[in-house]
KOLSE-233229 format. One record per residue (C-alpha): residue number from 0; x, y, z; residue in three letters. Coordinates in nm, 4 decimals. Each point is the difference from the previous one (the first is absolute). Layout:
<atoms>
+-----+----------+----------+----------+------+
! seq !        X !        Y !        Z ! type !
+-----+----------+----------+----------+------+
! NUM !        X !        Y !        Z !  ALA !
...
+-----+----------+----------+----------+------+
</atoms>
This chain:
<atoms>
+-----+----------+----------+----------+------+
! seq !        X !        Y !        Z ! type !
+-----+----------+----------+----------+------+
!   0 !   7.7894 !  -1.2850 ! -14.5032 !  LEU !
!   1 !   0.3174 !  -0.0576 !  -0.1257 !  VAL !
!   2 !   0.1514 !   0.2741 !   0.1559 !  GLU !
!   3 !  -0.1264 !  -0.0573 !   0.3875 !  THR !
!   4 !   0.1009 !  -0.4249 !  -0.0587 !  TRP !
!   5 !   0.3768 !   0.1648 !  -0.0396 !  ASN !
!   6 !  -0.0106 !   0.1834 !   0.3097 !  ARG !
!   7 !  -0.1660 !  -0.2986 !   0.2532 !  THR !
!   8 !   0.2428 !  -0.1826 !  -0.1921 !  GLN !
!   9 !   0.2874 !   0.1900 !   0.1514 !  ALA !
!  10 !  -0.0064 !  -0.1053 !   0.3985 !  PRO !
!  11 !   0.3050 !   0.1703 !   0.0098 !  ASP !
!  12 !  -0.1543 !   0.3445 !   0.0072 !  ARG !
!  13 !  -0.2274 !  -0.1315 !   0.3411 !  PHE !
!  14 !   0.1436 !  -0.0011 !   0.3693 !  PRO !
!  15 !   0.1586 !  -0.3220 !   0.1014 !  PRO !
!  16 !  -0.2792 !  -0.0839 !   0.2704 !  ARG !
!  17 !  -0.2562 !   0.0816 !  -0.3145 !  ILE !
!  18 !   0.2185 !  -0.2578 !  -0.1942 !  LYS !
!  19 !  -0.0096 !  -0.2551 !   0.2545 !  ASP !
!  20 !  -0.3386 !  -0.0002 !   0.1088 !  LEU !
!  21 !  -0.0817 !  -0.0286 !  -0.4026 !  LEU !
!  22 !   0.2218 !  -0.3068 !   0.0334 !  HIS !
!  23 !  -0.2124 !  -0.1555 !   0.2570 !  GLU !
!  24 !  -0.2901 !   0.0497 !  -0.1734 !  LEU !
!  25 !   0.0902 !  -0.1840 !  -0.3320 !  THR !
!  26 !   0.1092 !  -0.2903 !   0.2159 !  LYS !
!  27 !  -0.2625 !   0.0205 !   0.2601 !  ASP !
!  28 !  -0.2116 !  -0.3418 !  -0.0450 !  ARG !
!  29 !  -0.1485 !  -0.0488 !   0.3094 !  ILE !
!  30 !  -0.2293 !   0.3253 !   0.0850 !  LYS !
!  31 !  -0.3580 !   0.0014 !  -0.1307 !  ASP !
!  32 !  -0.1262 !   0.2426 !  -0.2269 !  PRO !
!  33 !  -0.0821 !   0.2695 !   0.2872 !  GLY !
!  34 !   0.3325 !  -0.0631 !   0.1868 !  GLU !
!  35 !   0.1701 !   0.0571 !  -0.3420 !  LEU !
!  36 !  -0.2188 !   0.3121 !  -0.0748 !  ALA !
!  37 !   0.1074 !   0.1815 !   0.3499 !  LYS !
!  38 !   0.3701 !  -0.1304 !  -0.0879 !  SER !
!  39 !  -0.0182 !   0.2194 !  -0.2980 !  ALA !
!  40 !  -0.1408 !   0.2968 !   0.1245 !  VAL !
!  41 !   0.2279 !  -0.0138 !   0.2998 !  ARG !
!  42 !   0.2719 !   0.0170 !  -0.2575 !  CYS !
!  43 !  -0.1666 !   0.2935 !  -0.1124 !  LEU !
!  44 !   0.0064 !   0.1229 !   0.3473 !  ASP !
!  45 !   0.3691 !  -0.0930 !   0.0468 !  GLU !
!  46 !   0.0413 !   0.2376 !  -0.2905 !  TYR !
!  47 !  -0.1634 !   0.2592 !   0.1841 !  ALA !
!  48 !   0.2396 !  -0.0139 !   0.2912 !  LYS !
!  49 !   0.2863 !   0.0055 !  -0.2199 !  CYS !
!  50 !  -0.0925 !   0.3272 !  -0.0791 !  VAL !
!  51 !  -0.1301 !   0.1155 !   0.3199 !  GLU !
!  52 !  -0.0385 !   0.3957 !   0.0135 !  GLY !
!  53 !   0.0388 !   0.0326 !  -0.3422 !  GLU !
!  54 !  -0.2745 !   0.0431 !  -0.2481 !  SER !
!  55 !  -0.0201 !  -0.3055 !  -0.2179 !  ILE !
!  56 !   0.0341 !   0.0060 !  -0.3931 !  VAL !
!  57 !  -0.3221 !  -0.0775 !  -0.1590 !  ALA !
!  58 !   0.2508 !  -0.1769 !  -0.2792 !  GLN !
!  59 !   0.2063 !  -0.2205 !   0.1869 !  GLU !
!  60 !  -0.2891 !  -0.1002 !   0.2723 !  PHE !
!  61 !  -0.2085 !  -0.0985 !  -0.3119 !  MET !
!  62 !   0.3498 !  -0.1794 !  -0.1551 !  ASP !
!  63 !   0.0255 !  -0.1777 !   0.3213 !  ILE !
!  64 !  -0.4046 !  -0.0834 !   0.0061 !  ALA !
!  65 !   0.0347 !  -0.1501 !  -0.3127 !  TRP !
!  66 !   0.3224 !  -0.2080 !   0.0724 !  ALA !
!  67 !  -0.2061 !  -0.1247 !   0.2919 !  VAL !
!  68 !  -0.3042 !  -0.0804 !  -0.1934 !  ALA !
!  69 !   0.1587 !  -0.1839 !  -0.2454 !  ILE !
!  70 !   0.2640 !  -0.1894 !   0.2228 !  SER !
!  71 !  -0.2985 !  -0.2893 !   0.0193 !  ARG !
!  72 !  -0.1828 !   0.0090 !  -0.3417 !  PRO !
!  73 !  -0.2435 !  -0.2759 !   0.0655 !  LEU !
!  74 !  -0.1024 !   0.1349 !   0.3687 !  MET !
!  75 !  -0.2318 !   0.2490 !  -0.1235 !  ALA !
!  76 !  -0.0713 !   0.0769 !   0.4078 !  THR !
!  77 !   0.3562 !   0.1666 !  -0.0439 !  VAL !
!  78 !  -0.0676 !   0.1671 !  -0.2939 !  SER !
!  79 !  -0.3330 !   0.1711 !   0.1271 !  ASN !
!  80 !   0.1409 !   0.0498 !   0.3795 !  ALA !
!  81 !   0.2185 !   0.2133 !  -0.1806 !  VAL !
!  82 !  -0.2121 !   0.2013 !  -0.2008 !  LEU !
!  83 !  -0.1956 !   0.0195 !   0.2792 !  ALA !
!  84 !   0.2221 !   0.1850 !   0.1979 !  VAL !
!  85 !   0.0671 !   0.2008 !  -0.2798 !  VAL !
!  86 !  -0.3618 !   0.1074 !  -0.0759 !  LYS !
!  87 !  -0.0141 !   0.1017 !   0.3574 !  ASP !
!  88 !   0.3104 !   0.2454 !  -0.0305 !  VAL !
!  89 !  -0.0877 !   0.1745 !  -0.2736 !  ARG !
!  90 !  -0.3584 !   0.0121 !   0.1495 !  SER !
!  91 !   0.1235 !   0.1799 !   0.2849 !  THR !
!  92 !   0.2805 !   0.2039 !  -0.1781 !  ASN !
!  93 !  -0.0834 !   0.0152 !  -0.3902 !  GLY !
!  94 !   0.2104 !  -0.0304 !  -0.2599 !  LYS !
!  95 !   0.2790 !   0.1858 !   0.1419 !  VAL !
!  96 !   0.3848 !  -0.0273 !  -0.1170 !  LYS !
!  97 !   0.0547 !  -0.0585 !   0.4002 !  ALA !
!  98 !  -0.1569 !  -0.0803 !   0.3022 !  PHE !
!  99 !   0.0599 !  -0.0428 !   0.3889 !  PRO !
! 100 !   0.1618 !  -0.3226 !   0.0989 !  ALA !
! 101 !  -0.2613 !  -0.0008 !   0.2493 !  ARG !
! 102 !  -0.3087 !  -0.0006 !  -0.2334 !  ALA !
! 103 !   0.1474 !  -0.3573 !  -0.1439 !  LEU !
! 104 !   0.0304 !  -0.1419 !   0.3377 !  HIS !
! 105 !  -0.3455 !   0.1174 !   0.1317 !  ASP !
! 106 !  -0.1091 !  -0.1855 !  -0.3197 !  ALA !
! 107 !   0.1487 !  -0.3761 !   0.0666 !  VAL !
! 108 !  -0.1209 !   0.0670 !   0.3391 !  SER !
! 109 !  -0.3594 !   0.0201 !  -0.1193 !  ARG !
! 110 !   0.0866 !  -0.2798 !  -0.2764 !  PHE !
! 111 !   0.1288 !  -0.2606 !   0.2657 !  CYS !
! 112 !  -0.3036 !   0.0492 !   0.2593 !  MET !
! 113 !  -0.2108 !  -0.0293 !  -0.2985 !  GLY !
! 114 !   0.1328 !  -0.3197 !  -0.0900 !  ILE !
! 115 !  -0.0037 !  -0.0982 !   0.3834 !  ASP !
! 116 !  -0.3832 !   0.0205 !   0.0432 !  ASP !
! 117 !  -0.0222 !  -0.1681 !  -0.3043 !  GLU !
! 118 !   0.2201 !  -0.2902 !   0.1389 !  ALA !
! 119 !  -0.1635 !  -0.0236 !   0.3235 !  ARG !
! 120 !  -0.3520 !  -0.0059 !  -0.2019 !  ARG !
! 121 !   0.1209 !  -0.2821 !  -0.2304 !  LEU !
! 122 !   0.1623 !  -0.1861 !   0.3118 !  ARG !
! 123 !  -0.3394 !   0.0266 !   0.1966 !  ASP !
! 124 !  -0.1756 !  -0.1506 !  -0.3212 !  HIS !
! 125 !   0.2110 !  -0.2810 !  -0.0234 !  VAL !
! 126 !  -0.0562 !  -0.0654 !   0.3410 !  VAL !
! 127 !  -0.3747 !   0.0582 !  -0.0150 !  HIS !
! 128 !   0.0270 !  -0.2448 !  -0.2843 !  LEU !
! 129 !   0.1586 !  -0.2692 !   0.1986 !  LEU !
! 130 !  -0.2343 !   0.0497 !   0.2405 !  GLN !
! 131 !  -0.2636 !  -0.1093 !  -0.2123 !  ALA !
! 132 !   0.1507 !  -0.2826 !  -0.1714 !  ALA !
! 133 !   0.0498 !  -0.1312 !   0.3599 !  LEU !
! 134 !  -0.3802 !   0.0447 !   0.0787 !  ARG !
! 135 !  -0.0909 !  -0.1827 !  -0.3269 !  ARG !
! 136 !   0.2091 !  -0.2795 !   0.0727 !  SER !
! 137 !   0.0361 !  -0.2306 !   0.2688 !  SER !
! 138 !   0.3434 !  -0.1568 !  -0.1253 !  SER !
! 139 !   0.1060 !   0.3087 !   0.0684 !  LEU !
! 140 !   0.0541 !   0.0033 !   0.3546 !  VAL !
! 141 !   0.2647 !  -0.3057 !   0.0503 !  THR !
! 142 !   0.2434 !   0.1953 !  -0.1918 !  GLY !
! 143 !   0.0118 !   0.2579 !  -0.3120 !  LEU !
! 144 !   0.2103 !  -0.0805 !  -0.3173 !  ARG !
! 145 !   0.0275 !   0.3279 !  -0.1477 !  ILE !
! 146 !   0.1522 !   0.0039 !  -0.3833 !  LEU !
! 147 !   0.0913 !   0.3493 !  -0.1199 !  THR !
! 148 !   0.2587 !   0.1358 !  -0.2212 !  HIS !
! 149 !   0.1346 !   0.2926 !   0.2017 !  SER !
! 150 !   0.2517 !  -0.0080 !   0.3324 !  ASP !
! 151 !  -0.0505 !   0.3533 !   0.0113 !  SER !
! 152 !  -0.0277 !   0.1522 !   0.3819 !  PRO !
! 153 !  -0.3524 !   0.0823 !  -0.0709 !  GLY !
! 154 !  -0.1005 !  -0.3525 !  -0.0777 !  ILE !
! 155 !   0.1740 !  -0.1053 !   0.3185 !  ARG !
! 156 !  -0.1791 !   0.2489 !   0.2222 !  GLU !
! 157 !  -0.3738 !  -0.0677 !  -0.1835 !  ALA !
! 158 !   0.0870 !  -0.4070 !   0.1198 !  LEU !
! 159 !   0.1418 !   0.1166 !   0.3245 !  LEU !
! 160 !  -0.3001 !   0.2252 !   0.0878 !  SER !
! 161 !  -0.2264 !  -0.2177 !  -0.1549 !  PHE !
! 162 !   0.1734 !  -0.2579 !   0.2705 !  HIS !
! 163 !  -0.0750 !   0.2499 !   0.3274 !  ARG !
! 164 !  -0.3351 !   0.1024 !  -0.1057 !  LYS !
! 165 !  -0.1387 !  -0.3435 !  -0.0008 !  THR !
! 166 !   0.2568 !  -0.2086 !   0.1824 !  GLY !
! 167 !  -0.0479 !  -0.2650 !  -0.3256 !  SER !
! 168 !   0.3531 !  -0.2232 !  -0.0458 !  ALA !
! 169 !   0.1650 !   0.1107 !  -0.2890 !  ILE !
! 170 !   0.1316 !  -0.3457 !  -0.1588 !  GLY !
! 171 !   0.2434 !   0.1150 !  -0.2741 !  ASN !
! 172 !  -0.0292 !   0.2863 !  -0.2043 !  VAL !
! 173 !   0.2191 !  -0.0753 !  -0.3981 !  PHE !
! 174 !   0.1196 !   0.2602 !  -0.1826 !  ILE !
! 175 !   0.0090 !  -0.0962 !  -0.3412 !  CYS !
! 176 !   0.1369 !   0.1923 !  -0.2915 !  GLU !
! 177 !  -0.1144 !   0.1196 !  -0.3508 !  SER !
! 178 !   0.2442 !   0.0805 !  -0.1821 !  ARG !
! 179 !   0.1695 !  -0.2243 !  -0.2883 !  PRO !
! 180 !   0.1184 !  -0.3282 !   0.1267 !  ARG !
! 181 !  -0.1595 !   0.0682 !   0.3367 !  TYR !
! 182 !  -0.3242 !  -0.0229 !  -0.0259 !  GLU !
! 183 !  -0.1873 !  -0.1832 !   0.2924 !  GLY !
! 184 !   0.2847 !  -0.1545 !   0.1105 !  GLN !
! 185 !   0.0353 !   0.0803 !   0.4092 !  ALA !
! 186 !   0.3048 !   0.1859 !   0.0436 !  LEU !
! 187 !  -0.0710 !   0.0847 !   0.3729 !  ALA !
! 188 !  -0.2178 !  -0.1350 !   0.2360 !  SER !
! 189 !  -0.0589 !   0.1170 !   0.3867 !  TYR !
+-----+----------+----------+----------+------+
</atoms>
């Protein structure tokens, strides 16, 4: 474990594009967990593009996968996404010393399609819940006030979809955060 940690903490060994993507992933505070998971696995896909036409050395791939997984230590979504891709690559190629870059690209594509399907399902569920709330309360008809802790594009899309399906006016949406010192404060509204 110490050896693996030391290898992942030496990003100078990684291609420049991978270093940039790792830095972006570490600093990103806007994307929702699903978008972060996709960003993480796209980092692995970029690595596959860096070595296109060559075989990916399994140890180098694992080093980059570990670096991506630990780039957001408090976001289990990121590490779970990386582990899902690693598992997919290993299940299709076995434990080999090298595998084709196309295998990694295919694993990332399968993961991203799955997460897009899940996001669509969750967005539809949020719209369904908002419609149920609208049916139960006549006060929601004049203007709906929504309090959320996420300003993610997924939440915005769910609210717009709700508006399109029901024609209901959305009065205000307040975005609050749960980070220390920001609990319950409206950081943005639209």
